[in-house]
N, C-alpha and C positions, 0 to 999 in steps of 0.2 A: 602547689599553689595554682597551677593552671586551671584546674577544675573548680577553683573557688570563685572565679570571676566570670561575668558574662558581659557581652557588648549589646546594649540595647540600641536598636536602630528603627527609624520610621520608614515605612514604604512610601516612596514619592510617586512612582508610576508603575504601571504594568504595561509592558510592550509585548505584543505578539506579532511575529512576522509571518505566521502561517506554518512555519517549520519549527520555530523555536519561541519559547516564552522567556521574557526577562523581567525579573522583579528588581526594580531600581530603588535602592535605599539611600538614606542620607549619610551612612557610614561609608568609609572607603578603605583602600588598601593601606593607607597611612595609619589607620586606627588598629588594624589587625593584618599584618603582612604575611602571616604563615601560609594561607592558601595560595597567594601569589608566588611566594618563594619556593615552596616545595609541595604544593598541592595538598596541604594538611587538611584533614577532615575535622570540621566543627559542626556539631549538631545545630540545626536551625529550627526554632519552634516559635509559633506565634505566642505573644504574651497572653492573649485572650483567645481561646478557641471559639471561632465564630462559624466555622465550616467543617463539615465532615468529608467534603470532597478534596481531592488532591490534584495538583498539576505538576507536570515535569517542567522545571525552569532552571535558569541560571539566576542566582542572586548576585547582583553587581552593584558597585558603587558609582558615584557621579563623576569620577575623574576622567573617564573616556580613555583609559589605557587598557590594553588587552589583558593586563594582569590585575585589573581592578575588579576582582570577583571574590566571593566567599564560598560559592559552590557552583558546579556546572552540571546540567542535566540531572538534577536531583528531584525526586518526588517530595513535594512539600505541601502542607495544607494550603488550600486556596485562600488567598489573602487580598485585601483591598487597599488602595492608597489611603494613607492616614493611619493605618493600623501599625502595630509595632511587632518586631521580631526580636527574639533573644538568640544571639550567637553564643553558644555555650563554650565552656573551657577556654575562655579568652583571658583569664586573670593575669598571670605574670607576663604573658606574651604581648598583650595589647599595650600595657604600660611601658615596659622596658624596650620593646621593639618599635614603638610608635615613632612617628616623625612629623615634621611640618611640611612634608612633600606637597607641592602645588599650593603652598601658602595656606594649608588647612590647619587650624588651631587644634590643640589637644582637647579632647572632651573632658567633662568633669568626671571625677571618680567619686562614687558614693558607696559608703560602707553600710551594709544592711545586716541587722540582727533581729530576726523574727519580724516584728511589726515596727521596729525602730530603725531609723536611718540617720546618717550624718554625711554631709559633703566633706570629703577629706582632701579633695583638690578641686578648686574652682575651674570652670571652663576658661581656657586661655584666651585672652583678648587678642585679636589679630594684630593690634598695635605692638604687642610684646614680641611678635615674630620679627618685626622690622626694627625694633628698638635699637639694635647695635649696628644697623646699616648706616652708611654715611656716603656722601659724595666726596671723593678724595680732593684734597688740595694739592694740585701738581706742583712740584718744585723743580 
């Protein structure tokens, strides 16, 4: 089942320090924890090939944790902010291992069959994360 799913993420920023390149995306370790947990390899490809050149980069999420990454020092096609990446083989892992860490909602899940698609789980509203929280009444 793992190979049946992909995580689609949008590139937010490209940061270059002179020594290292970072591709900062809107997905995070709460959406796919395997790279952070045990350095699992997931192929990362652009949804639309717009460049034939490559860069060596870390693909990282926006949480600002040292474990919030999808790959490190990997040759990937050069990509621009606003473009989309597909993180492959995320199927079973993204859904069952996902969390609301850092108050991040679960992404929607979309089933695709050739040219047809259906939303099978809506994006989680942030309010649902806090729904069961309460201020205690001390006794």
